N, C-alpha and C positions, 0 to 999 in steps of 0.2 A: 429100248420103243424107239420108233424111229417117226420125226420127224412127222408132217404130214401140213401141207399147202396149199387152202380154202382161199378161189379169191375171191369177192362180196362183191355186188356188182350195186349202186345202191342210189340214191337221188333223197333231199334233202326236207323235198313237198311231197313226195311220193309217202300216205301212208300206210302202204305195207310198209317199205323198208323200217321205218319206224318200228313200228310192229312185231316185224322178228326178229330188230334190233336187239330186243332183249335174251333171244335165243343167242342172241352171236358172242353176248358177252355173260349167256350158261357159259355156252361150250371155251371162252377163255378160262370163268376158271374152274371148271371141272377138268378141261385136260392142259391147261396151263399150258409147258414150254414143250408143253409135244405137237403144238397146232401154232401153222403160225396164220392170221389173220392179213391177206392182202387187205383194203377194202378202195377199190376200185369209182370212179362217176358212174354212172348210167345217162345219158340226159333226157331223162322222159319229161321234164316240164324247163327242161332248154327256153319255148319260148313259149309258154301259158295260154296267154293270146288266141291262142293260137291250134292250143291240143287242148282248152277248151268249150273255146268255138267250134272246132267241127265235132271232137267230138260229143258234149253233152247238146251241145245245137235241137235238139231232133227227142233229145229227154227232157229238156225244162230250162237249162240253162250252168246258169254260179248257181241259182235256190237250188233242182237238180246235183250238183257234186256239193250241195249244204250240206244236204242230207246224203248224201252219198257216205262220202266220209263220218261225220257225225252215226248214220247207225254199223256203220266200222268199226269206229273206236267202240261204242256200244258194245262189242264182243273182244277184245281187251281188256282187261284191270286195270293197265299201268298208263294208257292212251286217255288224256283230255284233251277235245276240242276246243272249245269255245266255238259260241250259235252261233256266229256270225263269220265261222273262214268262210275265206274267198269268198262275202257278199259287199263289203265298207274295204278291206286293202288284198291289193293278185298282184301278188308280187312280180312282175315280169320274164323273171326266170331267175331258175336255182341256181348258174354257171358263179350268177359271182360269188355263194355262202361258197360255193366250195375252189376257185379259187383263196378264199379265203383261207379256208382247211387246210388245201393241199398247201398254202404256204405256209402253216401251221406249223404241219407236216419234216417239207421241210427246216424247218426251224430247228424244229428237235429232233432230224437226223443229225444237222449239224453237230446238234449241246454234243451231241452220243462218243460222235465221229477225234479219235483219236488225235490232238492237237500236230499239227504236219509239222 
């Protein structure tokens, strides 16, 4: 069987990306080395204040976004959302988390690389 490469775009603050992560893990588990999944950062929440205020302002702002996230989470048994998500703590961006994950990914690649 030939190798299939899949590019997976995700943002750590996106509930839909989190919901689909279990599917990505199932693909890895089922198909093993026949599938290579390349994770890419997609800046859905690069500027959270602008995103929430521009997208959710006429729907009820952060309160409505909170309700939306909790409703989405109810559809997926593997997701638990704190009732106060986005109400008390509002991350400014997802970029810093992605930079950290990319640094770890780079470090892991260096560990696997043959010595020079």
